[in-house]
Every structure is written in C-alpha cells, then in structure tokens.
N, C-alpha and C positions, 0 to 999 in steps of 0.2 A: 451646355447641357449634354450635347453629343459627346464632347470630350470626356466629361465625367462618366458617362455611360461606358465609353471605351476603357477608361481607367478601371472602373469597377469590374468590367468583364475580364480585363487583363489580370486583375488581382485574384479573381476567382480561379482563372486558369492557372495562375502561379501557385495558389494554395492547393489546387487539385494535383498539380505536378509534384509538390512537396509530399503530399499524401502518397501518391503513386511511388515516389522515390523510396519511402519507407517500406512499402510492399516489395519493391524491387530488391532492396538490400536484404530483406528477410528471405526472399526466394533464392538469393545467392548464397545464403548460409549453408554450411555443411549439414549433412543428415543428422548428426548428433545434436546440434543446437536446435534444429527443428523438433526433434523428438523430445528434448527437454522442455521446450515451450509447450508442446502438446501435453506432457505429463503434468506440468504446472497448471495448465488449463483444466484438465480433468480433476485434479485435486481441488482446484478452486471451485468447480461445480459442487463437489461434495461439501466443502466448507460453507459455501453460500446456502445450500439447502439446509444444513444444520442451523446456521445463524438465523435464517428466515423463520423456521418453524419452532425454534426452541422456546421462546417466550410463550407462544400460543399453546405449546404442549405442556409447559409448566403450569399455566393457569387452568388448562383443561383437566389436569390431575388434581386440581383443588388447592394447589400451592400458591403462596402469595408472591407478588412481585419482589418482595424483600428477599425471598429465597432465590429468585432469579438473579438479583444483585449479588447474592453470596456466591452463586455459581460463577458469575463473571469475575468476581474477586479471586476465586480459586484459580480460574483459568489464567488470569493476568499474572498472579504471583508465580505460578508454575512456569509461565513463559519467561518472566524476568529472571527467575532463578536459573533456568536452563541457559539463558543467554550468557551467564557468567562464564560458562566453560565451552559452549557449543562451537563457537568460532575456532577456538584453539583446537578442539577435537577434530573439526573438519579439516583443518590444515595438517593435522598429524596423521589421521587414519584415512583420509580421503573424503572429498565432498560428496561423491556419489553414495558412499556407504552411510554417511550421516543423513543425507536427504532420504535415502531408502528407509532408514530407521524412523525418521519423522513421518513418512507416508504410512509406514506400517502402524505406528502408534495412532495416527489419525484414523486409520481404518478400524482399529480396535476400539477407539473412542466412539465412533459412529455406531459400531456394532453394540456397544454398551447401551447407547440410547435405545436401540431397537430391541435388544434381548431382555433387558431388565424391566419387568412389568409389575403392576399391582404393588404389593408391599415392598418389593425390592426396588421400585422405581427411583426413590430418593437416592439410594446408594449407587444405583446405576448412573444417575445424572451426575453425581459428584465424581465418580470414577471417570465418566466420559469427558467431562470438562478438564479434569486433571491431566488425562492422557492427551487431550487436544492442546492444552497449554504447553506441555512438554514438547509435543510434536511441532507446534509453532516456533518454539525456541530453537529446535534443531533444524527445521526446514528453512527458515528465513535466511540466516547467514550462509548455510550450505548452498541454497539455490542461487543466491547472488554470486557467490564465489565460483560455483560450477558454470553458470552462464558466462562469467568472465573467462573462465578456463577454456570454454569451447568457442570463443569468439576471437576475432582479430582486433587489434587496437583501433583500426580505422572504422570498423563496423560496430564496435561495442555499444556506442550510444544508441545506434539504430536498433540493435537487438534488444537492449533493455527497454527502450520506449515501445517497441512493437510487442514485447512480452507484457508490458503494462496495459497496452491497448487491448490485447487479447484477454487479459484478466478482467478488464473493465467490462468488455462486451460479455464475457463469460459470466460475470456476476449478475448482469442484467438478465441474461437467459436463465441462470440458476434461480433467480428470484421469481421469474415467471413460472418455471417448472414447480417451484415450491408452492405456488398458489394453485396450480392446476392439479397436481397429483392427488391431494385429498378429495377434491370434487370428483375426479375420475373414479377413485376407488369407492366412494360413497354412492355415486350415481349408477355406476356400471356393475359393481360387485357387491353392493349392499353393505359395505363396511360401516361400522360406527365411527363417529368423529375422531375419538381417541386412537382407534386402530388405523384410521386413514392418516393421521399425523405420523404414526410410527412407520408407515410405508415411505414417508419422505426420508427418514433416517436410513431405511433399507436401500433406497436409491443412492444416498450419499455413500454408503458402503460400496456399492457397485462402482461408482465413479472413482473412488479412492483406490480400490483394488485395480481398476483399469490403469490409473496413473502409475501405480507401482509396477505393473507389467510393462508399461511403456518405458519406464525408467530403467528396467533391467536391460532393455535393448540398447541403451546409451553406453558408449564406450568412453572411458576416461580420457579426455584431452585429445581424442582422435580427430583427424581432419583439420587441425589448426597449426599453422606455421609457428615456429618459435618466435617469441616476442623480441623486440629490439633490446639488446642487453643494456643494462643501466649500471651505474656505479653501485657497488655493493653497499647497502645501507647497514649500519650497525644496529643492534637491538635498541639502543637508546634513540637513534633516529626514527626507528619504526614506532616506538612507543610515543614519541613526541608527535609524529605525524597523525597517529590514530587519535591522540588527545586533541589535536588541532581540529579534526573533523567532529569529534564527540562534543566539544564544548559548545559550539553554536547550535548543534543539533539538540542538546539538552535545553538551552535557553529557549529555542523556538518551540520545542515540545512542552516545556513548562508554561509558556505563554498561551499556547493553543488550548491547554486544559481549562483555562479560565472562561473561554467563550465557545469554542467550536463544538464541544459535545452538547451544548445547550441551545443551539440555534432553533430547534423545534420549539422550545419554551419561549424564545425570543419572538418568533413569529406568532405564537399564540397570544402572548401578552401585548405585543406592540400593535397587532392588527386583528386580534381575535380570529385568527385563521383556523379553518377546520382541517381535520387530518387529511382529507383528500387533496386540498390545495398544498399542504406541506409535502405530501408524498410526491405530488407533481413537480414541486420545486427540486426535490432530490433526484427524481428521475431525469429531469432536464439537465441537472448538473452532471450526471453520469454520461448522458449522451454527448454533451459538449466536451467533457473530459476525454472521451474516447477519441473524438476527432482531433483534439488538440495534441494528444500524445503522438499522432502521426506527423505533426508539424514541427514539434520542438527539436528533433535531431538536426534538421537542416538549419534552423536558427542557431543552434549551438555550434554547428560546423562553421557558420559564417561569423558569429560574434565571439565564439569561445564559450566553453561550458560554464565557467564561472560568471562571465558577463551576462550570459543568457539567464542563468539562475537569479543573479542579482536584479536584473531588469524585470523579470516576470514577478518575482516575489516582492520586489520593491513597490511595483504598481499595485500588487494585491494588498499590501499594507495600507496604501493610500485609500484604496476602495473600502477596506475594512473600517477605516476611520470615518467614512461617510455613512455607513449603514445604520448606526443607531440614531441618526438624525433624520431618517426618512420615516414619515408618519402616515397614518391613514388619510386618504384612501389609496395611497400609492404602494399597495402590497406588492404588485408585480414589478414595480421599479426596484423595490427592496430585493425581490427574488432575483432580478437580473443582476444586481450588484453582488448578491450572494454567490450566484453561479460564476460570475466573472472572477470574484475573489478566490473561490475554491479552486477553479481551474488554474488560474495564474499561480497560486501558491503551491499547487501540487504537481502541475504538469512537468516541472523541471526536475522532479524527484529522480526519475530514472537516469537522466543526464548527469545529475550530481553523483548518483551511485556509480555510474560508469566512470566518471572522472576520478572518484576516490579509488576505485579498483584499478585504475590505470596508474596512479602515482604510488600506490602502496605496492611493495614487492609481492610477487605472485604467491610466495609461500606464506604470506601473512594476511591474505585477503579475507579468509574466513574470520580471523580474529577481528579485523577492522570492521567487517559487516556486523558481527556480533556486538562489538563495543558501541557502535553508533546506534544500533537498534535498541540496545539496553539503555543508552543515554536518553534517547527520545521517549521510549515507553515508560521508563521509570520517572522521568521528570514530568511527563504528561499525566501520569497517574496522580502524582502529588498535586499538580496544578488543577486537575479535575476535582480532587478532594477539597482543596482550599477554595476553589471557585464555587462549589456547590451551594454553600449556605446562603450566599447573597441571592442566588436564583430561587432557592427554596423558600426564602423568607420574603421574596418580592422586593428586596432592597434595590437601591439604585445600581443597575448593572452597567452604567457608564464607567464605574470604577473598574469593573472586570475588563471592559474593552480597553481602557487606558493601560492597565497592567499588561494585557496581551500585546498591544501595539508597541509598548516600550520594550518588552522582551524580544519581540520580532526585530525591531530596529537594532537592538544590541546583538542579536544572533547574526543578522545580515552584515553588520559592521565587522564582526569577527571573521566571517567568511571573506570579506573584502581584504581585511588586514592580512589574513593568513595566506590567501590563495590567489589574489589578483595577479601577482607576478608569475604564477605557475600556470596561467590559463593556456588552453590548447588550441586557440584559433589558428586555422589553416594548417595545423599539424596533422594532415591526413594519415601520415605514416606512423604516428604515435603520440604519446602524451609528453607533456613537460615533466621533467624529473625534479624532485626536491633537492635543494642544496644542503649539504651537511654543515652544521654550525659548530 
C-alpha cells in the first residue's frame, strides 16, 4: 500500500513537471509568438461571447430555432468556401495580412450583431454570420501557418499545444462572461433583456479590436532562426503530402458527424438527463482538456507525434465503442467515458498540426492548413446532415456509432500507413522529412 502511494505521488509530480515544462517552453518563446497567442486569445474571447449569446438573442427577437440553424448553415458555407483559397492566399501575400483581414471581418461581424436592431435585425444577423464565416476561413489556416512561422522546430508542438490550452481556458472564461454581462447591465443599469444581450456583442467587438491591435505589433517571422534546410519538394510532392493529411482528416470528420454533435441528445434519451447535468458534463470536458493539452507535447516528444496521436485516438475509439452500452443509472459513468473519449480524441490535435506544418515546406503551410480544415469541415458537415435523421426520428443510434467507429478506424489506419515511418521521436532538432517517390 505504501509503495502504491509513493508511485501515485511520483506520478502526480511527473505530470505536474510535464505541465510546468509546457509553461517553461512558452515562456522561452520569442516576443512575437507570445503576442500572436495573446491576439488569438482575445479573438477567441470575442468568438465565444458571440457563440454563447447568439441563440438566446435570436429567440428573444421572436425568431425560430430553424432561423438559427439557417444562420449556422450560412456561416459554415462561407467558411468552407473561403477555405478553398485562403491557405494559398496566406502563402502568397503573407500570413499576418490574411489573419489581420480575418480579425477585421470578425470585428465587423460582431458590430453587425450589435448595430442592426428592430426591423433590420434579421439582415444584420445574416450579414454578421456571413462575415464571421469568411473570417473563420481566413483566420484558421493563417494563424496555424503564422504560429509555425514564429516558432522553432523543437518548440513547435509545445507552442501549438499551449495555444490550444490558452484557447480552451479562454473559451471557458468567455462563456462565464457571456452569462454575467446581461445580468450586470439589467441589474445595474436597468437594461431590458434584449438590450443586455446586445451588450455581449459590444464586448465581443472590444475584444476583437484588441486582438487586431495586438496583431499589428507582431513582426513577420522575427526572432526565429532559420529552419533546417530540407530537400526541395516538387509541387507534385507537396500536393501528394497535403492529400495524405487531408484524406484521413476527411474520414474522421465524416465519421464524427454521425455522433459527436448529437451527444446532448444521446444523454437525454439514454439517461433522461436534464440540461444542467449535460452542461456539467461539457464543462468537465473542457477542464480536463485544458490540463491534458499541457501534457501531450512531452508525450509526443518521447513517443513521436504520430505514435502519440495514434495511441490517444486509438484508445478514444475503444472508449467510444463502450459508451452506447452504458445504461441507467450509470449516467456519470457514461459522462466519465465521454470526457475521456473527447479528451483523448482531441488533445493530440495541436501535435498533429505541428507535425504537419513541420513536414510540409514552409511556403506551402497555409495551403496545407486550409486543405485539411476544408477536408474535415466539409466531410463533418455531410456526416452531420446524414446522421441527423436517425437521431431526429429516434431510430437505433447504434448504427450511427458503428459508422463513426468504422470511419475513425479507417482514418487512423491511413495516418499509420502514410506517416508511421516519418515520425519525429527524439528529433529535438527538427522533423522527419518526406521522401520523394
């Protein structure tokens, strides 16, 4: 018993040391990388505030949830359309410029939520989500490529993971702020409910403007040593490499659409869970995810990025296969499995992105990021559409789980086939480079 206690205590110290290591690596980053993470955090605050309050605002205007769904469709389609060219654009005109354009459009979108009222509100909502969708399509690939540009090869996975950690914590704080702001303006300043909701959009504008100002202070590629030169890849090699990353991403995104967006429905039907319990499950997921993001870079450094991703996501698939067979009264067992699955499936995302941006030539990283985002989002949208009827009709959702799991296994198998031999274990000085065929 004493030996077990010592081992447990030692494991806690080891985990704490790994978390501290992530903070240490971030503290050692150059000023430009830190400023970029701060800009992304501030922008994330604004996006979280918008996302939290939008459905409540739409319903308070007297509009139906169907209209809210239409808004989400507009936003998603604009993002996917923008991803078709945004990566190439960021590689050609500069990541900072494209990211700045994305942040500016985000700010204008939030301002449209705030400024268009009464009879103009519907048009303001559609304009806002369209601008936000374009902004997301511009900012996503550009921010990934810019983070890569401002980091060293040895620290890149730490920077991506820490940026995701900050984003996760920021999303939690933004959600809390979104809930507090209306109450403050109603209780302290006597605002009506609808006007207090608009103030949430006002604060979103403030945070996104602040993000844009911080980004202005970031200098392109400053403070970073030149990367280890690699053999010149031909355009055909680059296209093949991007396709190799996009194919498994599309399979996994397609599979996820059949189940993951409907977990709230699953908890309600399987356990008759109330909204408070479901919200607690998702808050627990965010908390554990934030901590796990600090641990994964060290695991990737020891195991290799590809092996770490395959291990965590492989275990997540096994856990997912168990979840539909947990029945009442074991709701919190199901929640525990759900949290474990979500964390294990997603925590390696920053490491995988870092690995991709390591093996893809620097001048093509925006295109690679854009292509993989497009592959995942497009396939996920189709999967969500195809998976919806069985959940809506109360049909046997075990089929949805089976499709999801099969596609996950297929996607992970492709990752293993394509990249197992290119893993970066122990390569602290750089990444493995692809071989030309």
